[in-house]
All heavy atoms as TSV, in Angstrom:
chain	resi	resn	atom	element	x	y	z
A	1	MET	N	N	20.676	5.933	21.920
A	1	MET	CA	C	19.352	5.344	21.810
A	1	MET	C	C	18.328	6.487	21.923
A	1	MET	O	O	18.488	7.309	22.686
A	1	MET	CB	C	19.211	4.320	22.922
A	1	MET	CG	C	17.779	3.623	22.928
A	1	MET	SD	S	17.678	2.389	24.103
A	1	MET	CE	C	18.058	3.174	25.621
A	2	ASP	N	N	17.167	6.293	21.143
A	2	ASP	CA	C	16.174	7.243	21.200
A	2	ASP	C	C	15.344	7.140	22.452
A	2	ASP	O	O	15.290	6.107	23.062
A	2	ASP	CB	C	15.197	7.065	20.012
A	2	ASP	CG	C	15.915	7.449	18.683
A	2	ASP	OD1	O	16.847	8.141	18.676
A	2	ASP	OD2	O	15.408	6.827	17.667
A	3	GLU	N	N	14.737	8.223	22.915
A	3	GLU	CA	C	13.789	8.295	24.044
A	3	GLU	C	C	12.488	7.580	23.615
A	3	GLU	O	O	12.060	7.666	22.418
A	3	GLU	CB	C	13.553	9.651	24.429
A	3	GLU	CG	C	12.742	9.789	25.740
A	3	GLU	CD	C	12.528	11.177	26.191
A	3	GLU	OE1	O	13.569	11.949	26.027
A	3	GLU	OE2	O	11.472	11.523	26.631
A	4	LEU	N	N	11.928	6.863	24.474
A	4	LEU	CA	C	10.602	6.184	24.228
A	4	LEU	C	C	9.549	7.267	23.931
A	4	LEU	O	O	9.316	8.245	24.764
A	4	LEU	CB	C	10.213	5.332	25.330
A	4	LEU	CG	C	10.867	3.975	25.420
A	4	LEU	CD1	C	10.420	3.257	26.770
A	4	LEU	CD2	C	10.487	3.135	24.271
A	5	LYS	N	N	8.855	7.088	22.930
A	5	LYS	CA	C	7.532	7.955	22.719
A	5	LYS	C	C	6.412	7.477	23.728
A	5	LYS	O	O	6.485	6.416	24.192
A	5	LYS	CB	C	7.078	7.814	21.242
A	5	LYS	CG	C	8.028	8.404	20.231
A	5	LYS	CD	C	7.439	8.281	18.859
A	5	LYS	CE	C	8.234	8.883	17.824
A	5	LYS	NZ	N	7.626	8.746	16.562
A	6	SER	N	N	5.576	8.445	23.928
A	6	SER	CA	C	4.408	8.098	24.779
A	6	SER	C	C	3.509	7.188	23.979
A	6	SER	O	O	3.567	7.058	22.814
A	6	SER	CB	C	3.656	9.332	25.165
A	6	SER	OG	O	3.236	10.090	24.148
A	7	CYS	N	N	2.518	6.621	24.715
A	7	CYS	CA	C	1.521	5.616	24.089
A	7	CYS	C	C	0.781	6.382	23.012
A	7	CYS	O	O	0.315	7.539	23.268
A	7	CYS	CB	C	0.647	5.046	25.088
A	7	CYS	SG	S	-0.739	4.130	24.334
A	8	PRO	N	N	0.614	5.822	21.778
A	8	PRO	CA	C	-0.155	6.512	20.722
A	8	PRO	C	C	-1.624	6.604	21.053
A	8	PRO	O	O	-2.294	7.291	20.291
A	8	PRO	CB	C	0.178	5.675	19.458
A	8	PRO	CG	C	0.499	4.321	19.959
A	8	PRO	CD	C	1.189	4.541	21.329
A	9	PHE	N	N	-2.137	5.872	22.001
A	9	PHE	CA	C	-3.513	5.824	22.280
A	9	PHE	C	C	-3.865	6.697	23.416
A	9	PHE	O	O	-4.894	7.452	23.375
A	9	PHE	CB	C	-4.002	4.385	22.557
A	9	PHE	CG	C	-3.953	3.444	21.460
A	9	PHE	CD1	C	-2.844	2.603	21.365
A	9	PHE	CD2	C	-4.609	3.592	20.217
A	9	PHE	CE1	C	-2.649	1.794	20.268
A	9	PHE	CE2	C	-4.486	2.807	19.107
A	9	PHE	CZ	C	-3.366	1.887	19.187
A	10	CYS	N	N	-3.138	6.684	24.530
A	10	CYS	CA	C	-3.492	7.501	25.734
A	10	CYS	C	C	-2.470	8.521	26.086
A	10	CYS	O	O	-2.744	9.365	26.956
A	10	CYS	CB	C	-3.712	6.542	26.897
A	10	CYS	SG	S	-2.152	5.766	27.526
A	11	GLY	N	N	-1.283	8.424	25.462
A	11	GLY	CA	C	-0.264	9.436	25.890
A	11	GLY	C	C	0.550	8.999	27.039
A	11	GLY	O	O	1.388	9.740	27.590
A	12	GLY	N	N	0.248	7.813	27.669
A	12	GLY	CA	C	0.912	7.301	28.876
A	12	GLY	C	C	2.355	6.883	28.550
A	12	GLY	O	O	2.773	6.806	27.357
A	13	SER	N	N	3.178	6.700	29.647
A	13	SER	CA	C	4.532	6.451	29.477
A	13	SER	C	C	4.693	4.927	29.388
A	13	SER	O	O	3.915	4.125	29.616
A	13	SER	CB	C	5.304	6.901	30.665
A	13	SER	OG	O	4.878	6.310	31.835
A	14	ALA	N	N	5.851	4.596	28.780
A	14	ALA	CA	C	6.381	3.236	28.596
A	14	ALA	C	C	7.763	3.063	29.220
A	14	ALA	O	O	8.458	4.054	29.360
A	14	ALA	CB	C	6.243	2.749	27.197
A	15	PHE	N	N	8.253	1.836	29.354
A	15	PHE	CA	C	9.599	1.648	29.734
A	15	PHE	C	C	10.108	0.294	29.230
A	15	PHE	O	O	9.441	-0.540	28.966
A	15	PHE	CB	C	9.731	1.739	31.286
A	15	PHE	CG	C	9.007	0.578	32.036
A	15	PHE	CD1	C	9.612	-0.560	32.429
A	15	PHE	CD2	C	7.610	0.812	32.356
A	15	PHE	CE1	C	8.774	-1.506	33.096
A	15	PHE	CE2	C	6.917	-0.179	33.009
A	15	PHE	CZ	C	7.554	-1.351	33.382
A	16	THR	N	N	11.490	0.214	29.208
A	16	THR	CA	C	12.094	-0.935	28.755
A	16	THR	C	C	12.374	-1.900	29.827
A	16	THR	O	O	12.508	-1.411	31.021
A	16	THR	CB	C	13.448	-0.610	27.984
A	16	THR	OG1	O	14.343	0.055	28.919
A	16	THR	CG2	C	13.244	0.192	26.725
A	17	SER	N	N	12.432	-3.145	29.554
A	17	SER	CA	C	12.777	-4.225	30.526
A	17	SER	C	C	13.657	-5.330	29.820
A	17	SER	O	O	13.179	-5.699	28.786
A	17	SER	CB	C	11.504	-4.760	31.095
A	17	SER	OG	O	11.812	-5.788	32.100
A	18	LYS	N	N	14.569	-5.726	30.481
A	18	LYS	CA	C	15.420	-6.872	30.003
A	18	LYS	C	C	15.031	-8.172	30.754
A	18	LYS	O	O	15.003	-8.108	31.974
A	18	LYS	CB	C	16.907	-6.567	30.249
A	18	LYS	CG	C	17.833	-7.644	29.676
A	18	LYS	CD	C	19.278	-7.236	29.926
A	18	LYS	CE	C	20.187	-8.285	29.395
A	18	LYS	NZ	N	21.606	-7.859	29.635
A	19	GLN	N	N	14.607	-9.164	30.013
A	19	GLN	CA	C	14.205	-10.435	30.692
A	19	GLN	C	C	15.059	-11.543	30.225
A	19	GLN	O	O	15.451	-11.634	29.031
A	19	GLN	CB	C	12.784	-10.715	30.366
A	19	GLN	CG	C	11.745	-9.762	31.027
A	19	GLN	CD	C	10.341	-10.299	30.801
A	19	GLN	OE1	O	10.063	-10.879	29.761
A	19	GLN	NE2	N	9.506	-9.872	31.663
A	20	THR	N	N	15.428	-12.413	31.164
A	20	THR	CA	C	15.997	-13.625	30.835
A	20	THR	C	C	15.157	-14.865	31.043
A	20	THR	O	O	14.505	-15.018	32.159
A	20	THR	CB	C	17.334	-13.780	31.789
A	20	THR	OG1	O	18.185	-12.662	31.594
A	20	THR	CG2	C	18.082	-15.136	31.333
A	21	TYR	N	N	14.951	-15.634	30.029
A	21	TYR	CA	C	14.105	-16.763	30.118
A	21	TYR	C	C	14.797	-17.942	30.707
A	21	TYR	O	O	16.046	-17.924	30.796
A	21	TYR	CB	C	13.564	-17.195	28.663
A	21	TYR	CG	C	12.646	-16.135	28.108
A	21	TYR	CD1	C	12.963	-15.277	27.152
A	21	TYR	CD2	C	11.331	-16.094	28.472
A	21	TYR	CE1	C	12.284	-14.274	26.645
A	21	TYR	CE2	C	10.477	-15.199	28.054
A	21	TYR	CZ	C	10.871	-14.212	27.079
A	21	TYR	OH	O	9.989	-13.330	26.503
A	22	PRO	N	N	14.058	-18.874	31.199
A	22	PRO	CA	C	14.591	-20.137	31.816
A	22	PRO	C	C	15.760	-20.860	31.027
A	22	PRO	O	O	16.629	-21.489	31.570
A	22	PRO	CB	C	13.496	-21.084	32.099
A	22	PRO	CG	C	12.270	-20.110	32.259
A	22	PRO	CD	C	12.654	-19.020	31.190
A	23	ASN	N	N	15.624	-20.680	29.677
A	23	ASN	CA	C	16.616	-21.441	28.847
A	23	ASN	C	C	17.899	-20.503	28.688
A	23	ASN	O	O	18.822	-20.893	27.981
A	23	ASN	CB	C	16.084	-21.636	27.473
A	23	ASN	CG	C	15.777	-20.478	26.679
A	23	ASN	OD1	O	15.922	-19.314	27.103
A	23	ASN	ND2	N	15.150	-20.627	25.433
A	24	GLY	N	N	17.893	-19.392	29.306
A	24	GLY	CA	C	19.083	-18.472	29.401
A	24	GLY	C	C	19.116	-17.399	28.317
A	24	GLY	O	O	19.931	-16.554	28.357
A	25	GLU	N	N	18.203	-17.465	27.407
A	25	GLU	CA	C	18.090	-16.369	26.434
A	25	GLU	C	C	17.567	-15.067	26.954
A	25	GLU	O	O	16.697	-15.000	27.879
A	25	GLU	CB	C	17.121	-16.780	25.268
A	25	GLU	CG	C	17.713	-18.012	24.433
A	25	GLU	CD	C	16.806	-18.424	23.265
A	25	GLU	OE1	O	15.733	-17.795	23.163
A	25	GLU	OE2	O	17.229	-19.324	22.659
A	26	THR	N	N	18.244	-13.997	26.562
A	26	THR	CA	C	17.837	-12.717	27.109
A	26	THR	C	C	17.262	-11.816	26.016
A	26	THR	O	O	17.738	-11.746	24.880
A	26	THR	CB	C	19.079	-11.959	27.601
A	26	THR	OG1	O	19.651	-12.862	28.724
A	26	THR	CG2	C	18.721	-10.612	28.308
A	27	TYR	N	N	16.080	-11.182	26.332
A	27	TYR	CA	C	15.456	-10.312	25.353
A	27	TYR	C	C	15.022	-8.977	26.053
A	27	TYR	O	O	14.751	-8.969	27.293
A	27	TYR	CB	C	14.138	-10.980	24.782
A	27	TYR	CG	C	14.504	-12.163	23.903
A	27	TYR	CD1	C	14.462	-13.536	24.458
A	27	TYR	CD2	C	14.980	-12.050	22.690
A	27	TYR	CE1	C	14.717	-14.605	23.614
A	27	TYR	CE2	C	15.332	-13.097	21.910
A	27	TYR	CZ	C	15.194	-14.365	22.358
A	27	TYR	OH	O	15.446	-15.509	21.649
A	28	TRP	N	N	14.667	-7.998	25.236
A	28	TRP	CA	C	14.250	-6.676	25.647
A	28	TRP	C	C	12.801	-6.591	25.239
A	28	TRP	O	O	12.407	-7.064	24.142
A	28	TRP	CB	C	15.073	-5.552	25.069
A	28	TRP	CG	C	16.353	-5.481	25.677
A	28	TRP	CD1	C	17.494	-6.040	25.290
A	28	TRP	CD2	C	16.727	-4.728	26.746
A	28	TRP	NE1	N	18.553	-5.750	26.072
A	28	TRP	CE2	C	18.128	-4.787	27.035
A	28	TRP	CE3	C	15.975	-3.822	27.617
A	28	TRP	CZ2	C	18.787	-4.119	28.051
A	28	TRP	CZ3	C	16.706	-3.197	28.604
A	28	TRP	CH2	C	18.017	-3.373	28.819
A	29	HIS	N	N	11.980	-5.986	26.070
A	29	HIS	CA	C	10.588	-5.689	25.873
A	29	HIS	C	C	10.298	-4.240	26.243
A	29	HIS	O	O	11.007	-3.569	26.944
A	29	HIS	CB	C	9.665	-6.492	26.730
A	29	HIS	CG	C	9.925	-8.006	26.533
A	29	HIS	ND1	N	10.671	-8.792	27.442
A	29	HIS	CD2	C	9.490	-8.881	25.585
A	29	HIS	CE1	C	10.767	-10.024	27.029
A	29	HIS	NE2	N	9.980	-10.174	25.927
A	30	ILE	N	N	9.216	-3.754	25.702
A	30	ILE	CA	C	8.582	-2.494	26.170
A	30	ILE	C	C	7.386	-2.718	26.891
A	30	ILE	O	O	6.480	-3.515	26.424
A	30	ILE	CB	C	8.220	-1.503	24.929
A	30	ILE	CG1	C	9.520	-1.339	24.138
A	30	ILE	CG2	C	7.731	-0.238	25.468
A	30	ILE	CD1	C	10.612	-0.553	24.719
A	31	TYR	N	N	7.211	-2.197	28.111
A	31	TYR	CA	C	6.046	-2.288	28.927
A	31	TYR	C	C	5.308	-1.016	28.944
A	31	TYR	O	O	5.853	0.011	29.010
A	31	TYR	CB	C	6.355	-2.705	30.386
A	31	TYR	CG	C	6.791	-4.155	30.494
A	31	TYR	CD1	C	8.078	-4.485	30.294
A	31	TYR	CD2	C	5.982	-5.085	30.949
A	31	TYR	CE1	C	8.481	-5.895	30.454
A	31	TYR	CE2	C	6.327	-6.385	31.153
A	31	TYR	CZ	C	7.621	-6.813	30.913
A	31	TYR	OH	O	7.999	-8.107	31.124
A	32	HIS	N	N	3.980	-0.996	29.132
A	32	HIS	CA	C	3.093	0.134	29.185
A	32	HIS	C	C	2.048	-0.197	30.196
A	32	HIS	O	O	1.304	-1.163	30.004
A	32	HIS	CB	C	2.615	0.443	27.873
A	32	HIS	CG	C	1.468	1.453	27.868
A	32	HIS	ND1	N	0.154	1.099	28.040
A	32	HIS	CD2	C	1.469	2.772	27.742
A	32	HIS	CE1	C	-0.619	2.173	28.070
A	32	HIS	NE2	N	0.203	3.314	27.950
A	33	TRP	N	N	1.934	0.643	31.169
A	33	TRP	CA	C	0.787	0.520	32.160
A	33	TRP	C	C	0.114	1.932	32.225
A	33	TRP	O	O	0.770	2.898	32.202
A	33	TRP	CB	C	1.267	0.166	33.557
A	33	TRP	CG	C	1.601	-1.226	33.742
A	33	TRP	CD1	C	0.653	-2.269	33.739
A	33	TRP	CD2	C	2.842	-1.857	33.940
A	33	TRP	NE1	N	1.377	-3.534	33.868
A	33	TRP	CE2	C	2.656	-3.290	34.049
A	33	TRP	CE3	C	4.086	-1.328	34.080
A	33	TRP	CZ2	C	3.714	-4.103	34.269
A	33	TRP	CZ3	C	5.160	-2.247	34.260
A	33	TRP	CH2	C	4.956	-3.677	34.392
A	34	ASN	N	N	-1.175	1.900	32.388
A	34	ASN	CA	C	-1.931	3.061	32.481
A	34	ASN	C	C	-3.079	2.867	33.340
A	34	ASN	O	O	-3.967	2.002	33.102
A	34	ASN	CB	C	-2.284	3.566	31.100
A	34	ASN	CG	C	-3.075	4.844	31.039
A	34	ASN	OD1	O	-3.219	5.434	32.132
A	34	ASN	ND2	N	-3.411	5.385	29.931
A	35	ASP	N	N	-3.225	3.730	34.359
A	35	ASP	CA	C	-4.327	3.612	35.310
A	35	ASP	C	C	-5.672	4.013	34.635
A	35	ASP	O	O	-6.716	3.724	35.258
A	35	ASP	CB	C	-4.075	4.543	36.578
A	35	ASP	CG	C	-3.005	3.994	37.374
A	35	ASP	OD1	O	-2.665	2.883	37.348
A	35	ASP	OD2	O	-2.359	4.860	38.158
A	36	GLU	N	N	-5.555	4.678	33.558
A	36	GLU	CA	C	-6.851	5.053	32.834
A	36	GLU	C	C	-7.415	3.923	32.061
A	36	GLU	O	O	-8.370	4.189	31.243
A	36	GLU	CB	C	-6.582	6.316	31.970
A	36	GLU	CG	C	-6.002	7.453	32.771
A	36	GLU	CD	C	-7.013	8.043	33.776
A	36	GLU	OE1	O	-8.224	8.106	33.430
A	36	GLU	OE2	O	-6.568	8.393	34.894
A	37	LYS	N	N	-6.890	2.775	32.153
A	37	LYS	CA	C	-7.338	1.591	31.385
A	37	LYS	C	C	-7.319	1.889	29.894
A	37	LYS	O	O	-8.234	1.829	29.096
A	37	LYS	CB	C	-8.701	1.206	31.707
A	37	LYS	CG	C	-8.833	0.769	33.272
A	37	LYS	CD	C	-8.030	-0.393	33.441
A	37	LYS	CE	C	-8.122	-0.869	34.879
A	37	LYS	NZ	N	-7.008	-1.707	35.251
A	38	CYS	N	N	-6.144	2.234	29.417
A	38	CYS	CA	C	-5.849	2.363	28.003
A	38	CYS	C	C	-6.185	1.142	27.195
A	38	CYS	O	O	-6.224	0.045	27.679
A	38	CYS	CB	C	-4.295	2.736	27.791
A	38	CYS	SG	S	-3.770	2.895	26.179
A	39	PHE	N	N	-6.436	1.363	25.968
A	39	PHE	CA	C	-6.747	0.354	24.977
A	39	PHE	C	C	-5.652	-0.781	25.006
A	39	PHE	O	O	-5.922	-1.878	24.912
A	39	PHE	CB	C	-6.751	0.911	23.528
A	39	PHE	CG	C	-6.875	-0.063	22.427
A	39	PHE	CD1	C	-8.088	-0.613	22.167
A	39	PHE	CD2	C	-5.738	-0.414	21.680
A	39	PHE	CE1	C	-8.161	-1.560	21.181
A	39	PHE	CE2	C	-5.869	-1.279	20.709
A	39	PHE	CZ	C	-7.064	-1.890	20.400
A	40	ILE	N	N	-4.373	-0.409	25.257
A	40	ILE	CA	C	-3.303	-1.314	25.327
A	40	ILE	C	C	-2.720	-1.486	26.760
A	40	ILE	O	O	-1.507	-1.521	26.959
A	40	ILE	CB	C	-2.228	-1.080	24.326
A	40	ILE	CG1	C	-1.634	0.214	24.449
A	40	ILE	CG2	C	-2.734	-1.336	22.882
A	40	ILE	CD1	C	-0.379	0.492	23.649
A	41	ASP	N	N	-3.622	-1.468	27.706
A	41	ASP	CA	C	-3.250	-1.513	29.161
A	41	ASP	C	C	-2.398	-2.719	29.400
A	41	ASP	O	O	-2.622	-3.932	28.856
A	41	ASP	CB	C	-4.425	-1.569	30.013
A	41	ASP	CG	C	-4.151	-1.391	31.449
A	41	ASP	OD1	O	-3.243	-0.555	31.841
A	41	ASP	OD2	O	-4.830	-1.954	32.344
A	42	ASP	N	N	-1.340	-2.666	30.183
A	42	ASP	CA	C	-0.383	-3.637	30.500
A	42	ASP	C	C	0.260	-4.320	29.318
A	42	ASP	O	O	0.444	-5.565	29.348
A	42	ASP	CB	C	-1.126	-4.696	31.359
A	42	ASP	CG	C	-1.647	-4.247	32.729
A	42	ASP	OD1	O	-1.151	-3.121	33.168
A	42	ASP	OD2	O	-2.525	-4.859	33.239
A	43	CYS	N	N	0.481	-3.616	28.324
A	43	CYS	CA	C	1.148	-4.080	27.066
A	43	CYS	C	C	2.541	-4.547	27.308
A	43	CYS	O	O	3.361	-3.872	28.025
A	43	CYS	CB	C	1.066	-2.885	26.067
A	43	CYS	SG	S	1.979	-3.377	24.624
A	44	ILE	N	N	2.898	-5.577	26.703
A	44	ILE	CA	C	4.173	-6.041	26.564
A	44	ILE	C	C	4.489	-6.369	25.138
A	44	ILE	O	O	3.777	-7.116	24.488
A	44	ILE	CB	C	4.480	-7.355	27.383
A	44	ILE	CG1	C	4.048	-7.114	28.871
A	44	ILE	CG2	C	5.899	-7.811	27.288
A	44	ILE	CD1	C	4.086	-8.445	29.618
A	45	THR	N	N	5.563	-5.732	24.512
A	45	THR	CA	C	5.818	-6.034	23.111
A	45	THR	C	C	6.503	-7.351	23.009
A	45	THR	O	O	6.785	-8.119	23.933
A	45	THR	CB	C	6.810	-4.960	22.618
A	45	THR	OG1	O	8.011	-5.026	23.349
A	45	THR	CG2	C	6.242	-3.593	22.789
A	46	GLY	N	N	6.896	-7.669	21.746
A	46	GLY	CA	C	7.556	-8.922	21.348
A	46	GLY	C	C	9.051	-8.935	21.856
A	46	GLY	O	O	9.416	-7.955	22.600
A	47	ASP	N	N	9.745	-9.918	21.592
A	47	ASP	CA	C	11.099	-10.152	22.066
A	47	ASP	C	C	12.078	-9.359	21.074
A	47	ASP	O	O	11.946	-9.614	19.859
A	47	ASP	CB	C	11.503	-11.632	22.011
A	47	ASP	CG	C	10.711	-12.463	23.048
A	47	ASP	OD1	O	10.177	-11.865	23.952
A	47	ASP	OD2	O	10.652	-13.632	22.892
A	48	TYR	N	N	12.973	-8.616	21.559
A	48	TYR	CA	C	13.995	-7.964	20.763
A	48	TYR	C	C	15.340	-8.208	21.370
A	48	TYR	O	O	15.571	-8.314	22.564
A	48	TYR	CB	C	13.718	-6.400	20.806
A	48	TYR	CG	C	12.437	-6.085	20.092
A	48	TYR	CD1	C	11.269	-5.928	20.805
A	48	TYR	CD2	C	12.359	-5.960	18.658
A	48	TYR	CE1	C	10.047	-5.679	20.110
A	48	TYR	CE2	C	11.187	-5.728	17.944
A	48	TYR	CZ	C	10.049	-5.541	18.715
A	48	TYR	OH	O	8.855	-5.339	18.079
A	49	ASP	N	N	16.349	-8.348	20.518
A	49	ASP	CA	C	17.679	-8.787	20.943
A	49	ASP	C	C	18.492	-7.577	21.715
A	49	ASP	O	O	19.255	-7.882	22.526
A	49	ASP	CB	C	18.556	-9.180	19.739
A	49	ASP	CG	C	18.082	-10.520	19.158
A	49	ASP	OD1	O	17.603	-11.365	19.888
A	49	ASP	OD2	O	18.214	-10.704	17.868
A	50	THR	N	N	18.016	-6.384	21.322
A	50	THR	CA	C	18.761	-5.229	21.999
A	50	THR	C	C	17.663	-4.300	22.452
A	50	THR	O	O	16.474	-4.203	21.998
A	50	THR	CB	C	19.665	-4.450	21.022
A	50	THR	OG1	O	18.887	-3.897	19.992
A	50	THR	CG2	C	20.649	-5.422	20.398
A	51	GLU	N	N	18.000	-3.387	23.432
A	51	GLU	CA	C	17.120	-2.370	23.877
A	51	GLU	C	C	16.783	-1.383	22.766
A	51	GLU	O	O	15.638	-0.975	22.662
A	51	GLU	CB	C	17.727	-1.653	25.094
A	51	GLU	CG	C	16.784	-0.611	25.711
A	51	GLU	CD	C	17.495	0.047	26.914
A	51	GLU	OE1	O	18.705	0.002	27.067
A	51	GLU	OE2	O	16.743	0.484	27.721
A	52	ALA	N	N	17.788	-1.093	21.944
A	52	ALA	CA	C	17.589	-0.164	20.855
A	52	ALA	C	C	16.561	-0.659	19.876
A	52	ALA	O	O	15.723	0.098	19.389
A	52	ALA	CB	C	18.951	0.158	20.185
A	53	GLU	N	N	16.518	-1.948	19.559
A	53	GLU	CA	C	15.613	-2.518	18.633
A	53	GLU	C	C	14.157	-2.447	19.249
A	53	GLU	O	O	13.211	-2.188	18.569
A	53	GLU	CB	C	15.905	-4.037	18.274
A	53	GLU	CG	C	17.047	-4.237	17.441
A	53	GLU	CD	C	17.525	-5.631	17.312
A	53	GLU	OE1	O	17.080	-6.452	18.111
A	53	GLU	OE2	O	18.133	-5.948	16.331
A	54	ALA	N	N	14.010	-2.695	20.561
A	54	ALA	CA	C	12.730	-2.644	21.200
A	54	ALA	C	C	12.220	-1.139	21.197
A	54	ALA	O	O	10.979	-0.913	20.872
A	54	ALA	CB	C	12.864	-3.105	22.651
A	55	VAL	N	N	13.021	-0.274	21.475
A	55	VAL	CA	C	12.659	1.191	21.474
A	55	VAL	C	C	12.207	1.543	20.109
A	55	VAL	O	O	11.223	2.191	19.804
A	55	VAL	CB	C	13.819	2.091	22.039
A	55	VAL	CG1	C	13.505	3.543	21.834
A	55	VAL	CG2	C	13.989	1.763	23.447
A	56	GLU	N	N	13.047	1.152	19.056
A	56	GLU	CA	C	12.713	1.611	17.668
A	56	GLU	C	C	11.364	0.994	17.233
A	56	GLU	O	O	10.540	1.697	16.607
A	56	GLU	CB	C	13.810	1.022	16.724
A	56	GLU	CG	C	13.538	1.278	15.219
A	56	GLU	CD	C	14.659	0.700	14.358
A	56	GLU	OE1	O	15.668	0.247	14.865
A	56	GLU	OE2	O	14.461	0.799	13.118
A	57	ALA	N	N	11.060	-0.238	17.588
A	57	ALA	CA	C	9.800	-0.796	17.311
A	57	ALA	C	C	8.594	-0.048	17.961
A	57	ALA	O	O	7.601	0.137	17.351
A	57	ALA	CB	C	9.698	-2.282	17.723
A	58	TRP	N	N	8.784	0.240	19.344
A	58	TRP	CA	C	7.753	0.938	20.081
A	58	TRP	C	C	7.489	2.357	19.422
A	58	TRP	O	O	6.405	2.819	19.304
A	58	TRP	CB	C	8.069	1.074	21.463
A	58	TRP	CG	C	7.086	1.950	22.332
A	58	TRP	CD1	C	7.320	3.288	22.591
A	58	TRP	CD2	C	5.881	1.488	22.781
A	58	TRP	NE1	N	6.180	3.788	23.281
A	58	TRP	CE2	C	5.360	2.683	23.510
A	58	TRP	CE3	C	5.185	0.323	22.897
A	58	TRP	CZ2	C	4.118	2.707	24.092
A	58	TRP	CZ3	C	3.947	0.355	23.558
A	58	TRP	CH2	C	3.413	1.546	24.111
A	59	ASN	N	N	8.696	3.016	19.055
A	59	ASN	CA	C	8.524	4.406	18.602
A	59	ASN	C	C	7.976	4.523	17.120
A	59	ASN	O	O	7.580	5.558	16.734
A	59	ASN	CB	C	9.848	5.066	18.658
A	59	ASN	CG	C	10.217	5.494	20.043
A	59	ASN	OD1	O	9.319	5.506	21.015
A	59	ASN	ND2	N	11.422	5.789	20.308
A	60	ARG	N	N	7.934	3.388	16.407
A	60	ARG	CA	C	7.458	3.387	15.067
A	60	ARG	C	C	5.987	3.755	15.019
A	60	ARG	O	O	5.138	3.118	15.704
A	60	ARG	CB	C	7.735	2.077	14.329
A	60	ARG	CG	C	7.643	2.257	12.893
A	60	ARG	CD	C	7.989	0.953	12.136
A	60	ARG	NE	N	6.774	0.490	11.579
A	60	ARG	CZ	C	6.286	-0.678	11.647
A	60	ARG	NH1	N	6.755	-1.593	12.410
A	60	ARG	NH2	N	5.107	-0.926	11.095
A	61	ARG	N	N	5.571	4.698	14.242
A	61	ARG	CA	C	4.130	5.058	13.964
A	61	ARG	C	C	3.851	4.942	12.526
A	61	ARG	O	O	4.750	5.066	11.693
A	61	ARG	CB	C	3.898	6.541	14.492
A	61	ARG	CG	C	4.305	6.697	15.948
A	61	ARG	CD	C	3.374	6.012	16.927
A	61	ARG	NE	N	3.595	6.334	18.308
A	61	ARG	CZ	C	4.251	5.598	19.214
A	61	ARG	NH1	N	4.742	4.474	18.852
A	61	ARG	NH2	N	4.304	6.030	20.433
A	62	ALA	N	N	2.539	4.866	12.223
A	62	ALA	CA	C	2.072	4.708	10.887
A	62	ALA	C	C	2.565	5.780	9.993
A	62	ALA	O	O	3.066	5.527	8.797
A	62	ALA	CB	C	0.527	4.583	10.779
A	63	GLU	N	N	2.678	7.012	10.459
A	63	GLU	CA	C	2.992	8.125	9.612
A	63	GLU	C	C	4.570	8.077	9.320
A	63	GLU	O	O	5.040	8.847	8.411
A	63	GLU	CB	C	2.760	9.562	10.202
A	63	GLU	CG	C	3.510	9.802	11.454
A	63	GLU	CD	C	2.797	9.433	12.795
A	63	GLU	OE1	O	1.794	8.730	12.739
A	63	GLU	OE2	O	3.307	9.820	13.888
A	64	ASN	N	N	5.384	7.182	9.992
A	64	ASN	CA	C	6.787	7.081	9.723
A	64	ASN	C	C	7.017	6.036	8.624
A	64	ASN	O	O	8.132	6.041	8.105
A	64	ASN	CB	C	7.483	6.547	10.971
A	64	ASN	CG	C	7.385	7.417	12.213
A	64	ASN	OD1	O	7.077	7.057	13.246
A	64	ASN	ND2	N	7.664	8.727	11.986
A	65	ASP	N	N	6.081	5.288	8.169
A	65	ASP	CA	C	6.305	4.288	7.161
A	65	ASP	C	C	6.346	4.875	5.787
A	65	ASP	O	O	5.804	5.887	5.499
A	65	ASP	CB	C	5.168	3.173	7.285
A	65	ASP	CG	C	5.334	2.359	8.510
A	65	ASP	OD1	O	6.455	2.427	9.127
A	65	ASP	OD2	O	4.385	1.753	8.835
């Protein structure tokens, strides 16, 4: 699995988190917190089936398309 890139707006760090919903479904998210009040402060990404999919989505940048 690739390492998480820093936030594209502030350079802050992000981390993965696995959550299980009340219905028993489990998903991975990327969280980002920044004390500097980043544009995307307290960001939580969408639901991903695997940690690798969540990391890939977070790491994707416009110049990669």
